[in-house]
C-alpha positions in Angstrom: 0.0 0.0 0.0 1.2 3.5 -0.9 -0.2 6.8 0.1 1.1 9.8 -1.8 0.4 13.1 -0.2 0.8 16.4 -2.1 -0.3 20.0 -2.2 1.6 21.5 0.6 3.5 24.8 0.3 4.0 28.3 1.6 1.0 30.5 1.9 0.2 33.8 3.6 -2.2 33.9 6.6 -5.8 33.8 5.4 -4.9 31.9 2.3 -5.9 28.4 1.1 -4.3 25.1 0.2 -5.7 21.8 -0.9 -3.9 18.7 0.1 -4.4 15.4 -1.8 -3.6 11.9 -0.8 -3.7 9.2 -3.5 -3.9 5.6 -2.3 -2.8 2.6 -4.2 -2.6 -1.1 -3.4 -5.6 -1.1 -1.1 -7.4 -4.4 -1.0 -10.8 -3.0 -0.1 -12.7 0.3 -0.5 -13.9 0.1 3.1 -11.5 2.2 5.1 -11.2 5.4 7.1 -8.9 8.0 5.7 -7.4 10.7 8.0 -5.2 13.7 8.0 -2.7 14.3 10.9 -0.3 17.1 11.4 2.8 17.6 13.5 4.4 21.0 14.2 8.0 21.3 15.4 8.2 20.4 19.1 4.6 19.3 19.3 2.8 16.0 19.3 1.1 14.7 16.3 -2.5 15.8 16.0 -5.3 14.0 14.2 -7.3 16.8 12.5 -9.8 15.1 10.3 -11.1 11.7 9.2 -13.6 10.4 6.7 -15.2 7.0 6.5 -16.0 5.0 3.4 -19.7 5.5 4.3 -19.4 9.2 4.4 -19.3 10.3 8.0 -16.6 12.8 8.9 -14.8 14.0 11.9 -13.1 17.4 12.1 -11.1 18.5 15.1 -12.1 21.7 17.0 -8.8 23.3 16.1 -9.7 23.4 12.4 -13.5 23.2 12.5 -15.1 25.7 10.1 -11.8 26.2 8.1 -10.8 22.7 6.9 -12.9 20.3 4.9 -12.2 16.7 4.2 -13.6 14.9 1.2 -12.9 11.8 -0.9 -13.2 10.6 -4.5 -13.8 6.9 -4.2 -13.3 6.4 -7.9 -9.7 7.7 -7.6 -9.0 6.4 -4.1 -8.0 9.9 -3.3 -8.7 12.0 -0.1 -8.5 15.7 0.0 -8.1 18.3 2.7 -9.3 21.8 1.7 -7.7 24.3 4.1 -9.1 27.8 4.1 -8.4 30.7 6.4 -5.0 29.4 7.2 -3.2 30.7 10.3 0.5 30.6 11.2 -0.3 28.0 13.9 -1.4 25.7 11.1 2.2 25.4 10.1 3.2 21.7 10.3 4.0 18.6 8.3 0.7 17.1 7.2 0.3 13.3 6.9 -2.4 11.3 5.4 -3.2 7.9 6.8 -5.6 5.0 6.2 -7.1 2.4 8.5 -8.9 -0.6 7.0 -12.3 -1.4 8.2 -13.2 -4.8 9.6 -16.2 -5.8 11.8 -13.9 -6.3 14.7 -12.7 -2.7 14.5 -16.0 -0.9 14.9 -15.8 2.0 17.4 -18.4 4.4 18.7 -16.5 7.4 17.5 -15.0 7.9 14.1 -12.0 9.8 15.5 -11.1 6.7 17.6 -11.3 4.5 14.6 -9.0 6.8 12.6 -6.6 7.3 15.5 -4.5 4.2 14.8 -3.9 3.9 11.1 -2.5 0.9 9.2 -0.8 2.9 6.6 0.9 6.4 6.5 1.8 8.7 3.7 5.2 10.5 3.5 4.0 13.9 4.8 3.8 17.3 3.1 5.0 20.6 4.6 2.5 23.4 5.0 4.0 26.8 6.1 1.7 29.8 6.8 3.4 33.1 7.1 2.0 36.0 9.1 
């Protein structure tokens, strides 16, 4: 399985970026896809997740500014980031957790918190 993340870059505060994560080699289309980020000196943070059935989770820190979506036909997940702030500066990672009946959780964010596969990360830098 390979996850190829792209779309990062340098943007001014208030600007927008769209990250993409293209998955290949998956054996099923039933999975949760998530975006994490890690800023220098900080712990990795799960910011958004989308299930194959459509439900989404968005962390409070990005609620109202970031939107996750997926194109099942392309096995690609997107993160539209609007209203970017300097504190959004981080390396952003996409990740996938495969769904099985034994992995059902009551909250989507819990399901996505322990991925099976990780992408390579893409740097997002927001200047003030």
